[in-house]
C-alpha positions, 0 to 999 in steps of 0.5 A, a space after each residue: 372818692 373811694 381811694 381818698 377814703 381808703 387812704 384816710 383810713 390807712 393814715 388813721 390806722 398807722 397813726 393809731 398803731 404808731 401813737 405812743 403815750 408821752 409821759 412828758 406831755 402829762 408831767 407838763 400838764 401836772 406842772 401847769 395845774 401846780 402853777 395855778 395852785 401855787 398862785 392861789 395859795 396864801 403867800 405867808 408860808 405858815 399855818 393852814 396852807 398846805 393842799 390836801 383835797 378839793 371836794 367834788 363840785 368845788 374848786 378851792 383846795 382844803 388846806 392843812 398844817 404840818 401835822 396832817 398826815 397828808 402834809 408832805 405830799 404837796 412838797 413831794 409833788 413839787 420835788 417831782 415836778 422839779 425833777 420832771 421839768 427842771 423849772 427852778 420854781 418848783 424847787 423853791 416852792 418845795 423848799 418853802 413848804 418843806 420848812 413847815 414840816 421840820 418840827 415833825 423831826 423835833 416833836 414827839 410822834 403824834 402819828 405813825 405817818 411820819 414816812 408819808 410827811 417827811 420822806 415824801 417831802 425831805 426824802 425827794 428833796 435830799 435825793 435831788 439836792 444832797 442837802 445835808 440839812 435834809 438828811 439830818 431831818 430824815 434821820 431824826 424823823 426816823 428815830 422819832 417814828 421808831 419810838 412807836 415800835 412795840 417789840 412784843 407785837 412786832 409792829 409800829 403803833 398806828 394812830 397813837 391817839 386812838 389807843 384808848 378808842 381801840 383798847 389795843 395796839 392797832 396797826 394799819 396796812 398804810 403803815 407799810 409805806 412808812 417803813 421806807 423812811 426807816 430802811 433808808 435811815 438805817 442804810 444812810 445813818 448810824 441807827 442800824 436798829 431801824 432796819 430790824 424794826 422795819 423788817 420785823 414790822 413787815 414780817 408781822 404784817 405779812 403774817 397777820 394782816 391778810 386773809 387766805 386770798 391775800 386781801 388785806 384788812 385795814 386795821 389789825 388789833 394786837 394785845 400790847 402786852 402779849 403781842 397776840 393778834 386780836 382781830 382784823 377789821 376795817 376803818 375805811 373799807 366797806 366791811 371787815 371782810 372786804 378788800 379796800 382798794 387803797 389798802 390793798 394798793 398800800 400793800 402792793 407798794 409797801 412789800 415791793 419797797 421792802 424787797 427793794 431794801 432787803 432783797 428778802 425773797 419772801 417779800 418779793 413773793 408776797 408782793 406778787 401775791 397781793 398784786 395778783 389778787 388786785 389785778 384779777 378783781 379789777 372791774 374793767 379795762 380802765 384798771 381804776 378800781 371802785 373804792 372797795 372791791 366788794 361793796 354791794 353798791 358796785 357799779 353805782 358807787 365811786 372809783 378810787 383814782 388814788 389807789 390806781 396811782 399808787 398801784 401803777 407806781 409800784 408795778 413799775 418797780 415790781 416789774 424790775 424785780 420779778 424773775 418771770 418774763 411773763 410776770 414782768 410783761 404783765 405788770 408793765 402793761 398794767 402799770 402803763 394802762 393805769 397811767 394812761 387811764 388816769 391821764 384821760 379826760 375822765 380822770 384828769 382835773 384839767 379845767 374842773 380844778 387845779 389838782 392833777 386828778 379827779 375821782 379819788 375816794 378818801 374815807 367813804 364810810 364817814 362821807 369824807 373826800 368822796 369822789 374828790 381830788 386828793 393830794 396823795 393821788 396827785 403825788 403818786 400819779 406824778 411819781 408813776 409818770 416819772 417811772 413811766 418816762 424812765 422806762 421809755 428812755 431806756 427801751 
């Protein structure tokens, strides 16, 4: 009996050591969830039929139309699923929802989130199909986004409809992600001015948007006539002085992406600085942050799985860019652990609802999408899974 027990322990230990996380299994899980969502959505293809979030203890998606800032993440996730599974149904569905977003390339800029809306959707579609129609939409949308740039300030205006409320030119850290649309369009189109706009926005943000410890403000207000910084503040974090988790993740992703396009060493150095303070202050070995790193409610408050997904995806890229072998190993280890934590029973939605993930926090100060499933969390999770899969393939 003792011999049998010893053998069983040895087998179990061997299995634990040899067991390897399988990103394809989790991609297939996401595909199953997405198919359930597809079957539950309205079939007409118009109006409010784009998934945005599922509130805690509910099962139905909150649906939005093409103007919502989250409108591009659903079709973007579908494109990633097509890439990860080769199932043509996901391509068909992505194209169906992309059609609804096309007016964003033809209308005046309602918001700064055109990169989220169009590059996550049409950008992935063009990358996977080389459809020239997709390219035209992307380039036209980049020109529209550029109309929000204020050369006196050196940044793109966020929330144009909120100018009267703030009484100044406002820029939020989220806007760093929208620069990818501009960088790509400058590289692939005729309007080369877009590169300078994106680069200057990043440089101005790097100068004004961060505290001495490299934690980010959510919002910075500028005098629209002189370009002078007025103040840094929050909108979705706990307080003006605290590190809002998703805001810091946007900074990590944004400056990593800026380095990818520009190869400017300033951006690579800064990406590491904003990453290191985030990693240093993570609460435990799950690597899933609370919604704000400094809220006094910790530990009796919600996490933000979406911030972990954004950060994990960025870290796979940042690890490829850094020169230090130690930093490369650190960033890859953290990225893997974040994805593995998100893939656990605690964070995957599974039978709870049709989303990929649970426990994201949208705008806690106004009790909006708290401890919910949110589409951008799902989008960056599937993106990170594909990067993890690619990494294992090349090892």
